C-alpha positions in Angstrom: 0.0 0.0 0.0 1.3 3.4 -0.9 1.5 6.4 1.5 -0.7 9.3 0.7 0.7 12.8 0.1 -0.8 16.2 -0.4 -1.2 15.6 -4.1 -3.3 12.4 -3.6 -6.7 12.3 -5.2 -9.6 11.5 -3.0 -13.1 11.6 -4.3 -16.6 11.2 -2.9 -18.9 8.5 -4.3 -20.4 11.0 -6.7 -16.9 12.1 -7.9 -16.6 15.3 -5.9 -13.0 16.3 -5.1 -11.6 16.2 -1.5 -9.2 19.1 -0.7 -6.1 17.6 1.1 -4.5 19.7 3.9 -1.5 18.1 5.5 -1.0 18.7 9.3 2.7 18.1 9.1 5.2 19.5 6.6 8.6 18.0 7.6 8.3 14.4 6.2 7.9 14.5 2.4 8.0 12.2 -0.6 9.2 13.9 -3.8 8.7 17.3 -2.1 5.1 16.6 -1.0 4.1 16.3 2.7 2.8 12.9 3.8 -0.8 12.9 5.1 -1.2 11.6 8.7 -4.0 10.6 11.1 -7.0 12.9 10.9 -5.7 14.8 7.8 -8.6 13.4 5.6 -11.2 14.2 8.2 -13.3 17.4 8.0 -12.0 18.4 4.6 -14.0 20.3 2.0 -15.4 18.5 -1.0 -15.9 20.5 -4.2 -17.8 19.8 -7.4 -20.0 17.1 -6.0 -22.8 16.7 -8.6 -25.3 15.1 -6.2 -27.6 18.1 -6.2 -31.4 18.3 -6.3 -34.6 18.9 -4.2 -34.1 17.3 -0.8 -30.6 16.1 -1.9 -27.6 17.4 -0.1 -24.3 17.2 -2.0 -21.1 16.0 -0.3 -19.5 19.1 1.3 -17.3 17.6 4.1 -15.5 14.4 4.9 -16.4 12.6 8.1 -13.9 10.4 10.2 -11.7 7.9 8.5 -13.0 4.3 8.9 -9.9 2.5 7.7 -6.6 3.2 5.9 -4.1 4.2 8.5 -0.8 2.3 8.9 -0.5 0.5 12.3 3.3 0.4 12.0 4.6 3.7 10.4 4.1 7.0 12.3 5.2 10.5 12.1 5.4 12.3 15.5 3.2 9.6 16.9 0.5 10.0 14.2 -0.3 7.1 11.9 0.4 7.8 8.2 -2.5 7.6 5.7 -2.4 4.7 3.1 -4.1 4.4 -0.3 -6.8 2.3 1.4 -8.2 5.4 3.3 -12.0 5.4 3.3 -14.7 7.1 5.2 -18.2 8.6 4.9 -19.2 12.1 3.6 -21.9 14.4 4.9 -23.9 14.0 1.7 -27.2 12.3 1.2 -28.2 9.6 1.8 -26.6 9.9 5.3 -24.2 7.0 6.1 -24.2 5.8 2.5 -21.7 7.9 0.5 -18.0 7.2 1.0 -14.9 9.0 0.0 -12.0 6.8 -1.3 -8.5 7.2 -2.7 -8.2 7.3 -6.5 -4.5 8.0 -6.6 -2.0 8.2 -3.7 0.0 11.1 -5.3 3.3 9.3 -5.3 4.7 5.9 -6.3 7.9 5.7 -4.2 6.9 4.9 -0.6 4.9 1.9 0.5 4.0 0.8 4.0 2.2 -2.1 5.7 -1.2 -1.6 7.2 
């Protein structure tokens, strides 16, 4: 499994784009900061096409359900892997997930 970096592409189930914001800047792969525990949570989602009457588009990511390394940590925080997945705040509630489409780098892999 590959480590996620700032340039990783995460999308909601409707193909809206998750905005990555790294909480640490000192450990990088090819110049890009590695994402760590809680970085994917609470992030803005743009361009979610799930719009309509009584339909709420995905605007924010909710807590990560899986996808953190249990072995590799940066300052005590688990790094994010390309298996990161969680729900969004879109409708229907508890049904729309965000997932990784591309980790943003091809050099660093880690065990889950």
